[in-house]
C-alpha positions in Angstrom: 35.3 -25.3 -49.8 33.6 -24.5 -53.3 31.9 -27.0 -55.3 33.5 -29.0 -58.0 31.8 -27.4 -60.8 32.4 -23.9 -60.3 32.3 -21.5 -63.2 33.5 -17.6 -63.0 31.6 -15.4 -65.4 33.2 -12.0 -66.3 30.4 -9.5 -67.9 31.1 -6.4 -69.5 28.8 -3.4 -67.7 28.8 -1.6 -70.9 25.0 -1.4 -71.4 23.0 -4.3 -70.0 23.1 -6.5 -73.2 26.0 -8.5 -72.3 24.6 -9.2 -69.0 21.1 -10.5 -70.2 22.5 -12.9 -72.7 25.0 -14.4 -70.1 22.2 -14.5 -67.4 19.9 -16.7 -70.2 23.0 -18.7 -70.3 23.8 -19.2 -66.6 20.0 -19.9 -66.0 20.3 -22.8 -68.1 23.5 -24.1 -66.6 21.7 -23.8 -63.2 18.7 -25.8 -64.4 20.9 -28.5 -66.0 23.2 -28.9 -63.3 22.3 -28.6 -59.4 25.7 -29.2 -58.4 27.0 -26.1 -60.6 28.0 -22.8 -58.7 28.4 -19.6 -60.4 30.3 -16.3 -59.6 29.9 -13.3 -61.7 32.1 -10.6 -61.9 30.5 -7.4 -63.3 29.5 -3.9 -62.8 25.8 -4.3 -64.1 22.9 -4.7 -61.8 22.8 -7.9 -59.9 18.8 -8.0 -60.8 19.8 -8.8 -64.3 21.0 -12.5 -63.3 19.1 -15.2 -62.2 17.9 -15.6 -58.4 19.6 -18.7 -57.1 20.9 -18.4 -53.3 23.7 -20.2 -52.6 24.5 -21.1 -56.2 24.8 -17.6 -58.0 26.7 -15.1 -56.3 27.3 -11.8 -58.0 30.5 -9.5 -57.2 30.1 -5.8 -58.1 33.4 -5.5 -59.8 34.7 -3.9 -63.0 37.0 -5.4 -65.3 36.6 -3.7 -68.5 36.0 -0.2 -69.9 33.9 -0.5 -72.9 32.8 3.2 -73.9 32.6 5.6 -71.3 28.9 7.1 -72.5 27.0 10.1 -70.4 23.8 8.6 -72.1 23.0 5.7 -74.3 23.5 7.9 -77.7 26.8 9.5 -76.9 30.5 8.3 -76.5 32.9 10.3 -74.5 35.8 9.3 -76.5 38.3 11.2 -74.3 37.1 9.8 -71.0 37.2 6.3 -72.6 40.9 6.8 -73.4 41.6 7.9 -69.9 40.0 5.1 -68.3 41.8 2.5 -70.8 45.1 4.0 -70.1 44.3 3.4 -66.1 43.3 -0.1 -66.5 46.5 -0.4 -69.0 48.8 0.9 -66.2 47.4 -1.3 -63.6 46.9 -4.4 -65.8 49.6 -6.8 -64.3 48.5 -6.1 -60.9 44.4 -6.4 -61.7 45.1 -9.6 -63.8 47.2 -11.1 -60.9 44.3 -10.3 -58.6 41.7 -12.0 -60.5 43.9 -15.1 -61.0 44.2 -15.3 -57.4 40.5 -15.0 -56.9 40.2 -17.6 -59.5 41.9 -19.9 -57.6 40.4 -18.9 -54.3 36.9 -20.0 -55.3 37.9 -22.9 -57.4 37.2 -22.0 -60.9 36.9 -24.9 -63.1 36.1 -22.6 -65.9 35.7 -19.1 -67.0 33.0 -17.5 -69.3 33.8 -13.8 -70.4 31.5 -11.7 -72.2 33.9 -10.2 -73.3 36.4 -8.4 -70.9 40.0 -9.0 -72.4 41.3 -9.3 -68.7 39.3 -12.2 -67.9 41.3 -14.3 -70.6 44.5 -13.0 -69.2 43.9 -14.0 -65.5 42.4 -17.3 -66.5 45.7 -18.0 -68.2 47.7 -17.1 -65.1 45.4 -19.3 -63.0 45.8 -22.2 -65.3 41.8 -22.1 -65.8 40.3 -22.8 -69.3 38.3 -19.8 -70.7 35.6 -19.6 -73.1 34.7 -16.2 -74.7 31.0 -15.2 -75.7 30.0 -12.2 -77.9 28.9 -11.0 -81.3 31.9 -8.3 -81.5 34.9 -8.0 -79.2 36.7 -4.6 -78.2 39.8 -5.0 -80.0 37.2 -4.7 -83.0 35.8 -1.6 -81.7 38.8 0.2 -80.6 40.6 -0.5 -83.9 37.8 1.1 -85.5 38.4 4.3 -83.9 41.9 4.4 -84.7 41.4 6.8 -87.7 39.7 9.3 -85.2 42.2 8.9 -82.5 45.4 6.4 -83.0 45.7 6.0 -79.2 43.0 3.5 -79.4 45.6 1.2 -81.6 47.5 0.4 -78.3 44.1 -0.6 -76.4 43.0 -2.8 -79.4 46.2 -4.6 -79.2 45.9 -5.1 -75.6 42.4 -6.4 -75.9 43.5 -8.7 -78.8 46.5 -10.2 -76.5 43.8 -11.0 -73.8 41.5 -12.7 -76.6 44.2 -14.7 -77.8 44.3 -16.7 -74.6 40.9 -17.7 -74.5 40.1 -21.4 -75.5 37.7 -20.4 -78.1 34.8 -17.9 -79.0 31.2 -18.8 -78.6 30.3 -16.4 -81.4 26.8 -15.2 -81.7 25.2 -14.0 -84.8 25.4 -10.5 -86.4 29.6 -10.2 -85.8 32.4 -8.4 -87.6 35.5 -10.6 -88.2 36.9 -12.1 -85.0 40.5 -13.1 -86.0 41.9 -12.8 -82.5 40.4 -16.0 -81.4 41.9 -19.1 -81.7 39.0 -21.0 -82.3 35.7 -20.4 -82.7 31.9 -22.1 -82.5 29.1 -20.3 -84.0 26.1 -20.5 -81.7 22.4 -19.5 -82.4 21.1 -16.3 -81.0 20.5 -15.9 -77.2 17.5 -14.1 -76.0 14.6 -15.0 -73.8 11.3 -15.9 -75.5 8.3 -14.3 -74.0 6.2 -16.3 -72.1 3.0 -14.1 -72.0 0.9 -13.0 -74.8 0.4 -9.4 -75.2 -3.0 -9.5 -73.6 -1.7 -11.5 -70.7 1.5 -9.0 -70.0 -0.9 -5.9 -70.4 -3.3 -7.5 -67.9 -0.6 -8.2 -65.3 0.8 -4.6 -65.7 -2.6 -3.2 -65.7 -2.3 -1.7 -69.2 -5.4 -0.8 -71.1 -6.0 -3.6 -74.2 -6.9 -1.4 -76.6 -4.7 1.3 -76.9 -1.3 1.3 -78.7 1.8 1.1 -76.6 5.2 2.2 -76.8 8.0 1.6 -74.8 11.0 4.1 -74.6 14.2 2.3 -73.6 17.7 3.1 -74.2 19.0 0.0 -72.0 21.4 0.9 -68.9 22.8 3.9 -70.1 19.4 5.7 -70.7 18.4 9.0 -72.4 15.8 11.7 -71.7 16.8 14.3 -74.2 13.4 13.6 -75.8 10.9 16.7 -76.5 8.1 15.5 -74.3 5.6 18.0 -75.9 5.7 16.2 -79.3 4.7 13.0 -77.1 1.9 14.7 -75.7 0.6 15.4 -79.3 0.4 11.6 -79.8 -2.1 11.2 -77.1 -3.6 8.4 -78.8 -0.5 6.3 -78.0 0.6 5.3 -74.3 4.5 5.6 -73.9 6.2 3.7 -71.0 9.4 4.6 -69.7 11.5 3.6 -66.9 13.0 6.8 -66.6 12.1 10.1 -65.4 11.1 12.8 -67.8 10.9 16.2 -66.9 7.6 18.0 -67.7 6.2 14.6 -69.0 2.9 14.6 -70.9 0.1 12.7 -69.3 0.6 10.0 -72.0 4.3 9.4 -70.9 4.0 6.9 -67.9 7.2 5.9 -65.6 7.5 2.2 -64.5 10.1 1.9 -62.1 12.8 -0.3 -63.1 13.5 -1.8 -59.8 12.3 -5.6 -59.6 10.3 -5.1 -62.9 10.8 -8.1 -65.3 11.9 -6.2 -68.2 10.8 -9.0 -70.5 7.0 -8.5 -69.2 7.3 -4.8 -70.2 8.4 -5.7 -73.7 5.8 -8.2 -74.0 3.1 -5.5 -73.3 4.1 -3.3 -76.0 3.5 -2.6 -79.9 6.7 -1.2 -80.3 10.0 0.2 -78.7 11.8 3.3 -79.2 15.5 2.5 -78.7 19.0 2.4 -80.1 20.5 -0.8 -81.8 21.9 -3.0 -79.1 22.3 -6.6 -79.1 20.0 -7.2 -76.3 16.9 -5.5 -77.7 17.6 -6.5 -81.3 17.7 -10.1 -80.5 14.5 -10.0 -78.2 13.0 -8.3 -81.3 13.9 -11.0 -83.8 13.2 -13.7 -81.5 9.8 -12.2 -80.2 8.5 -10.5 -83.1 8.8 -6.9 -81.4 8.6 -3.9 -83.7 11.6 -1.2 -83.2 11.7 2.2 -83.9 15.8 2.6 -83.8 17.7 5.7 -83.6 20.7 5.6 -85.7 24.1 5.4 -83.9 26.9 6.6 -86.3 29.6 6.4 -84.0 29.5 2.7 -82.6 30.6 0.4 -85.3 28.2 -2.8 -84.2 25.1 -0.5 -85.1 25.5 -0.9 -88.8 25.5 -4.8 -88.4 22.3 -4.9 -86.4 20.6 -2.6 -88.5 21.2 -4.7 -91.2 19.9 -7.7 -89.2 16.8 -5.9 -88.5 16.5 -5.2 -91.9 16.8 -8.6 -93.1 14.8 -10.4 -90.3 12.9 -7.8 -88.2 10.3 -5.3 -88.4 11.7 -1.8 -87.8 12.0 2.0 -89.0 14.8 4.2 -88.3 15.2 7.7 -87.3 18.1 10.5 -86.7 19.2 11.2 -83.1 18.2 14.8 -84.1 14.6 13.7 -84.8 14.5 11.9 -81.6 15.4 15.1 -79.7 13.1 17.1 -81.5 10.2 14.7 -81.1 10.1 14.3 -84.9 9.2 10.7 -85.1 5.2 10.6 -85.2 5.4 9.7 -89.2 7.8 6.8 -88.9 6.2 5.5 -85.6 2.7 5.2 -87.2 4.3 3.5 -90.5 5.9 0.9 -88.0 2.6 0.4 -86.0 0.8 -0.4 -89.2 3.1 -2.7 -90.3 2.4 -6.6 -89.5 4.8 -8.5 -87.7 5.9 -11.8 -89.5 6.4 -15.0 -87.3 9.7 -15.2 -85.9 11.8 -17.8 -87.3 15.1 -17.0 -85.9 16.6 -20.0 -84.0 16.9 -18.9 -80.4 18.9 -21.9 -79.0 22.1 -20.2 -78.2 21.6 -20.1 -74.5 20.9 -24.0 -74.4 24.0 -24.6 -76.8 26.3 -22.6 -74.6 25.2 -24.3 -71.5 25.8 -27.6 -73.0 29.4 -26.4 -74.3 30.2 -25.5 -70.7 28.9 -28.6 -69.3 31.5 -30.6 -71.5 34.4 -28.5 -70.5 33.4 -29.0 -66.9 33.0 -32.9 -67.5 36.4 -33.1 -69.4 
């Protein structure tokens, strides 16, 4: 028998940003309501979600495609279409299977960030569903229609799923979201660091008097940087959770398994990264400098870069400059810039948890 307050959370495995923000919300839910049980359907690593034995269960299942990427800075459009076509061919069967699973666990509500299949399955199972996100896949696929008209069919498939959501819990820095019947705007969802920089460095055994820069490209990674250029910036300690061939002495790998990534971020003076929602949100909430690599082929990027320009401390470089290691000047300029006190409202997780509570109590 399942508990009477059971949430089914469907989370895109495209990068880690979706999982990290849902994890923040689910953490709030579990703290607020000891009677609630949560089941997560995702292809993202289970370690990104709260540890709550007997109350939170992660099922390693992929329910959307997102975009197929060989690494964090490149999209394989043809492979994406192949996978979208495969999902589309089996849509009715997959939806029916998910609906049966929702009934089997006694789900009272579905939270989706933001696989369209989740909302189709929820309607079949007669379970109310809330969407969460700052963008939706119908918008992303529709933006690629000029590149390849085959994306139009998948944009409409996604929109059809989103129209079945009860409402969208919309995060800041979003495009138009017209596919959703109702919208509630939330503050940003991001974890506030619980350590000072000095405390984080002490816990990680890092020097207190040296500039520390993290190289991080989310769950998709990127190791195509000329490490000789990093070696020429010997005064800076670079950290990475990936393995680089012929790494310079000042490029140090920190294993990602069981590492609290927020602790690593808190220890750094800056992060060399791509503009993804998770790292941008963390930057704005915690006053973290970002050296961002421009991504011309992902439509969300321009929105996030505008948010950084308005509210954050950031510099931009091209992917070519990244791969050739030509980023010393912008990095030094970034490290010299003071970081203003963060003024972004980060109460989105508590607000979302409250809305889930209201639905469960209804």
